[in-house]
C-alpha positions as a Markdown table, in Angstrom:
| # | Residue | x | y | z |
|---|---|---|---|---|
| 1 | Met | -9.1 | 16.7 | -7.0 |
| 2 | Ser | -8.1 | 15.1 | -3.7 |
| 3 | Arg | -5.4 | 16.1 | -1.2 |
| 4 | Ile | -3.3 | 13.0 | -0.9 |
| 5 | Val | -0.6 | 12.4 | 1.7 |
| 6 | Leu | 1.8 | 9.7 | 0.5 |
| 7 | Phe | 4.2 | 8.0 | 2.9 |
| 8 | Gly | 7.1 | 6.2 | 1.2 |
| 9 | Ala | 7.0 | 8.4 | -1.9 |
| 10 | Gly | 10.6 | 7.7 | -2.7 |
| 11 | Gly | 10.2 | 3.9 | -3.1 |
| 12 | Arg | 9.5 | 1.9 | -6.2 |
| 13 | Ala | 5.7 | 1.8 | -5.6 |
| 14 | Gly | 5.5 | 5.2 | -4.0 |
| 15 | Arg | 7.2 | 7.0 | -6.8 |
| 16 | Gln | 4.9 | 5.6 | -9.4 |
| 17 | Ile | 1.8 | 6.4 | -7.2 |
| 18 | Trp | 3.1 | 10.0 | -6.8 |
| 19 | Gln | 3.5 | 10.4 | -10.6 |
| 20 | Gln | 0.1 | 8.8 | -11.4 |
| 21 | Ala | -1.8 | 10.8 | -8.8 |
| 22 | Arg | -0.2 | 14.1 | -10.0 |
| 23 | Ser | -0.9 | 13.3 | -13.6 |
| 24 | Arg | -4.6 | 13.1 | -12.7 |
| 25 | Gly | -4.5 | 16.5 | -11.0 |
| 26 | His | -4.4 | 15.5 | -7.4 |
| 27 | Asp | -2.6 | 17.5 | -4.8 |
| 28 | Val | 0.1 | 15.1 | -3.5 |
| 29 | Val | 2.2 | 15.7 | -0.3 |
| 30 | Ala | 5.1 | 13.3 | -0.7 |
| 31 | Val | 6.4 | 12.2 | 2.7 |
| 32 | Leu | 10.0 | 10.9 | 2.9 |
| 33 | Arg | 12.3 | 10.1 | 5.8 |
| 34 | Asn | 15.1 | 12.1 | 4.1 |
| 35 | Pro | 13.7 | 14.4 | 1.3 |
| 36 | Ala | 17.3 | 15.4 | 0.3 |
| 37 | Thr | 17.8 | 11.9 | -1.2 |
| 38 | His | 14.9 | 12.6 | -3.6 |
| 39 | Pro | 15.3 | 16.2 | -4.7 |
| 40 | Asp | 13.1 | 15.7 | -7.8 |
| 41 | Ile | 10.1 | 14.9 | -5.7 |
| 42 | Gly | 10.3 | 17.9 | -3.4 |
| 43 | Gly | 8.7 | 16.1 | -0.5 |
| 44 | Val | 8.5 | 16.8 | 3.3 |
| 45 | Ala | 10.2 | 15.0 | 6.1 |
| 46 | Gly | 8.2 | 12.5 | 8.2 |
| 47 | Asp | 8.2 | 9.1 | 9.8 |
| 48 | Val | 5.1 | 6.9 | 9.3 |
| 49 | Thr | 5.9 | 5.1 | 12.5 |
| 50 | Asn | 5.6 | 8.3 | 14.5 |
| 51 | Val | 2.1 | 9.2 | 15.7 |
| 52 | Ala | 2.8 | 12.9 | 16.0 |
| 53 | Asp | 4.2 | 13.0 | 12.4 |
| 54 | Val | 1.2 | 11.1 | 11.1 |
| 55 | Arg | -1.2 | 13.5 | 12.9 |
| 56 | Arg | 0.6 | 16.6 | 11.8 |
| 57 | Leu | 1.1 | 15.7 | 8.2 |
| 58 | Thr | -2.3 | 14.2 | 7.5 |
| 59 | Ala | -4.4 | 16.9 | 9.0 |
| 60 | Gly | -7.0 | 17.9 | 6.3 |
| 61 | Ala | -6.0 | 15.1 | 3.9 |
| 62 | Asp | -8.7 | 13.4 | 1.8 |
| 63 | Val | -6.6 | 10.3 | 1.3 |
| 64 | Val | -3.5 | 8.9 | 3.0 |
| 65 | Ile | -1.4 | 6.2 | 1.3 |
| 66 | Asn | 1.2 | 4.1 | 3.0 |
| 67 | Ala | 3.7 | 2.7 | 0.5 |
| 68 | Ser | 6.6 | 2.7 | 3.0 |
| 69 | Ala | 9.0 | -0.2 | 3.7 |
| 70 | Arg | 12.2 | -0.5 | 5.6 |
| 71 | Ile | 15.2 | -2.8 | 5.2 |
| 72 | Asp | 17.1 | -1.5 | 8.3 |
| 73 | Thr | 14.6 | -3.0 | 10.8 |
| 74 | Ser | 12.5 | -6.2 | 11.0 |
| 75 | Pro | 9.4 | -6.1 | 8.8 |
| 76 | Asp | 7.1 | -7.2 | 11.6 |
| 77 | Gln | 8.2 | -4.4 | 13.8 |
| 78 | Phe | 8.1 | -1.8 | 11.1 |
| 79 | Phe | 4.7 | -2.7 | 9.7 |
| 80 | Ala | 3.2 | -3.1 | 13.1 |
| 81 | Ala | 4.5 | 0.3 | 14.2 |
| 82 | Ser | 3.5 | 2.1 | 11.0 |
| 83 | Thr | 0.0 | 0.6 | 11.1 |
| 84 | Arg | -0.6 | 1.5 | 14.7 |
| 85 | Ala | 0.7 | 5.0 | 14.1 |
| 86 | Leu | -1.7 | 5.5 | 11.2 |
| 87 | Ile | -4.7 | 4.1 | 13.1 |
| 88 | Glu | -4.0 | 6.4 | 16.0 |
| 89 | Gly | -2.8 | 9.4 | 14.1 |
| 90 | Leu | -5.4 | 9.7 | 11.3 |
| 91 | Gln | -8.1 | 12.3 | 12.0 |
| 92 | Ala | -10.1 | 11.9 | 8.8 |
| 93 | Gly | -10.0 | 10.7 | 5.2 |
| 94 | Arg | -9.4 | 7.3 | 3.6 |
| 95 | Leu | -6.3 | 5.1 | 4.2 |
| 96 | Leu | -4.9 | 3.1 | 1.3 |
| 97 | Val | -2.0 | 0.7 | 2.2 |
| 98 | Ile | 0.2 | -1.1 | -0.3 |
| 99 | Gly | 0.2 | -4.8 | 0.5 |
| 100 | Ile | 2.1 | -7.9 | -0.7 |
| 101 | Gly | 0.9 | -10.7 | -2.9 |
| 102 | Thr | 2.1 | -13.5 | -0.8 |
| 103 | Thr | -0.7 | -12.8 | 1.8 |
| 104 | Leu | -3.3 | -13.7 | -0.9 |
| 105 | Glu | -5.2 | -17.0 | -0.9 |
| 106 | Pro | -4.7 | -19.1 | -4.0 |
| 107 | Thr | -6.9 | -21.7 | -2.2 |
| 108 | Pro | -9.8 | -20.5 | -0.1 |
| 109 | Gly | -8.6 | -20.1 | 3.5 |
| 110 | Ile | -4.9 | -20.8 | 2.7 |
| 111 | Arg | -2.5 | -18.0 | 2.1 |
| 112 | Leu | 0.6 | -18.4 | 0.0 |
| 113 | Ile | 2.7 | -18.0 | 3.1 |
| 114 | Asp | 0.9 | -21.1 | 4.5 |
| 115 | Thr | 1.8 | -23.4 | 1.6 |
| 116 | Pro | 4.4 | -26.1 | 2.2 |
| 117 | Asp | 7.0 | -24.8 | -0.4 |
| 118 | Phe | 6.9 | -21.2 | 0.6 |
| 119 | Pro | 10.5 | -19.9 | 0.6 |
| 120 | Asp | 11.9 | -18.9 | 4.0 |
| 121 | Glu | 13.5 | -15.7 | 2.5 |
| 122 | Ala | 10.1 | -14.4 | 1.6 |
| 123 | Lys | 8.5 | -14.9 | 5.0 |
| 124 | Pro | 9.6 | -11.8 | 7.0 |
| 125 | Phe | 8.0 | -9.3 | 4.7 |
| 126 | Thr | 4.9 | -11.4 | 4.3 |
| 127 | Val | 4.6 | -11.8 | 8.1 |
| 128 | Gly | 4.9 | -8.1 | 8.5 |
| 129 | His | 2.2 | -7.3 | 5.9 |
| 130 | Ala | 0.0 | -10.0 | 7.4 |
| 131 | Leu | 0.3 | -8.3 | 10.8 |
| 132 | Glu | -0.5 | -5.0 | 9.1 |
| 133 | Leu | -3.7 | -6.4 | 7.7 |
| 134 | Glu | -4.7 | -8.0 | 11.0 |
| 135 | Leu | -4.2 | -4.7 | 12.8 |
| 136 | Leu | -6.3 | -2.8 | 10.2 |
| 137 | Gln | -9.1 | -5.4 | 10.6 |
| 138 | Gln | -9.1 | -4.8 | 14.3 |
| 139 | Ser | -9.1 | -1.0 | 13.9 |
| 140 | Pro | -12.1 | 1.2 | 14.9 |
| 141 | Gly | -15.0 | 0.9 | 12.5 |
| 142 | Glu | -14.9 | 4.6 | 11.4 |
| 143 | Leu | -11.5 | 4.1 | 9.8 |
| 144 | Asp | -12.0 | 3.6 | 6.1 |
| 145 | Trp | -9.1 | 1.5 | 4.9 |
| 146 | Val | -8.2 | -0.6 | 1.9 |
| 147 | Val | -5.1 | -2.8 | 1.4 |
| 148 | Val | -4.2 | -2.7 | -2.4 |
| 149 | Thr | -2.3 | -5.9 | -3.1 |
| 150 | Pro | -0.4 | -6.8 | -6.3 |
| 151 | Pro | -0.1 | -10.4 | -7.5 |
| 152 | Pro | 2.6 | -12.6 | -6.0 |
| 153 | Val | 5.1 | -12.0 | -8.7 |
| 154 | Val | 8.3 | -9.9 | -9.0 |
| 155 | Leu | 7.0 | -6.5 | -10.1 |
| 156 | Ala | 8.6 | -5.0 | -13.2 |
| 157 | Glu | 9.8 | -1.4 | -13.1 |
| 158 | His | 9.2 | -0.4 | -16.7 |
| 159 | Ala | 6.4 | 2.1 | -17.3 |
| 160 | Glu | 4.1 | 0.0 | -19.4 |
| 161 | Thr | 0.7 | -0.9 | -18.0 |
| 162 | Gly | -1.8 | -3.5 | -19.2 |
| 163 | Gly | -4.7 | -2.1 | -17.4 |
| 164 | Ala | -5.3 | -3.2 | -13.8 |
| 165 | Leu | -8.4 | -4.9 | -12.5 |
| 166 | Leu | -9.4 | -4.8 | -8.9 |
| 167 | Val | -10.9 | -7.9 | -7.4 |
| 168 | Asn | -12.7 | -7.8 | -4.1 |
| 169 | Ala | -11.2 | -9.8 | -1.3 |
| 170 | Gly | -12.8 | -13.1 | -0.2 |
| 171 | Pro | -12.4 | -16.9 | -0.4 |
| 172 | Glu | -12.5 | -16.6 | -4.1 |
| 173 | Leu | -9.6 | -14.2 | -4.2 |
| 174 | Leu | -7.9 | -14.4 | -7.6 |
| 175 | Val | -4.1 | -14.7 | -7.9 |
| 176 | Ser | -2.7 | -13.6 | -11.3 |
| 177 | Ser | -0.6 | -16.1 | -13.2 |
| 178 | Asp | 0.6 | -13.3 | -15.5 |
| 179 | Pro | 4.3 | -12.7 | -14.6 |
| 180 | Thr | 4.3 | -9.3 | -16.2 |
| 181 | Phe | 3.0 | -6.9 | -13.6 |
| 182 | Thr | 4.5 | -3.4 | -13.1 |
| 183 | Tyr | 4.7 | -0.8 | -10.4 |
| 184 | Thr | 2.8 | 1.4 | -12.8 |
| 185 | Asp | -0.1 | -1.1 | -12.8 |
| 186 | Leu | -0.1 | -1.0 | -9.0 |
| 187 | Ala | -0.1 | 2.8 | -9.1 |
| 188 | Val | -3.0 | 3.0 | -11.6 |
| 189 | Ala | -5.0 | 0.6 | -9.5 |
| 190 | Thr | -4.3 | 2.6 | -6.3 |
| 191 | Val | -5.3 | 6.0 | -7.9 |
| 192 | Asp | -8.3 | 4.3 | -9.5 |
| 193 | Glu | -9.5 | 3.4 | -6.0 |
| 194 | Ile | -9.0 | 7.0 | -4.9 |
| 195 | Asp | -11.0 | 8.3 | -7.9 |
| 196 | Asn | -13.7 | 5.8 | -7.4 |
| 197 | Ala | -14.0 | 4.6 | -3.8 |
| 198 | Thr | -15.4 | 1.2 | -4.4 |
| 199 | His | -14.0 | -0.9 | -1.6 |
| 200 | His | -14.0 | -0.3 | 2.2 |
| 201 | Arg | -12.3 | -2.0 | 5.1 |
| 202 | Thr | -11.0 | -4.9 | 3.0 |
| 203 | Gln | -8.0 | -6.2 | 1.1 |
| 204 | Ile | -8.3 | -6.2 | -2.7 |
| 205 | Ala | -6.1 | -7.9 | -5.2 |
| 206 | Val | -4.9 | -6.3 | -8.4 |
| 207 | Ile | -4.5 | -8.5 | -11.5 |
| 208 | Arg | -3.9 | -7.8 | -15.1 |
| 209 | Arg | -6.8 | -7.8 | -17.4 |
């Protein structure tokens, strides 16, 4: 059993991760900006962009997960601030960050965001997550981080899961063509990486078997 601190536990990804981790017997501290809006979770208040909050809430944690997102501020500012706070505030343990599929490379060396027909409306969150990854890559070597990235499809919210497969990052990074990928799949893959720490200081893609 691990002690897990989960930022963004009230979001679509975070809630599924919270449920999946608890179902496997982990001790999960759910961190929410406003716990009153999610009374069923019973979380604690905290801001992932605040270094003091990160340091206070993650003390003694085995694993820290950031599944947070904001729509009331620009994605590049939010993801930069949250990543910097996590890098500075974490004292120990592993860091798992939920990424976005549009940062993946369907062609070696060319991310989806770099392709000619990439839609403008999808760029802000992709740029934010790309900056997040860049900051993690520049972080001190003792920080053990993994960016868990779903395929670049619209994630379904139903509870079915087809069994997630983790693929190591690299030029041969696979992008799933299966349009049916769920937040439950993402949660299963994330907690699998907690239960079996296979990857370190890299981005991994999650595809359906």
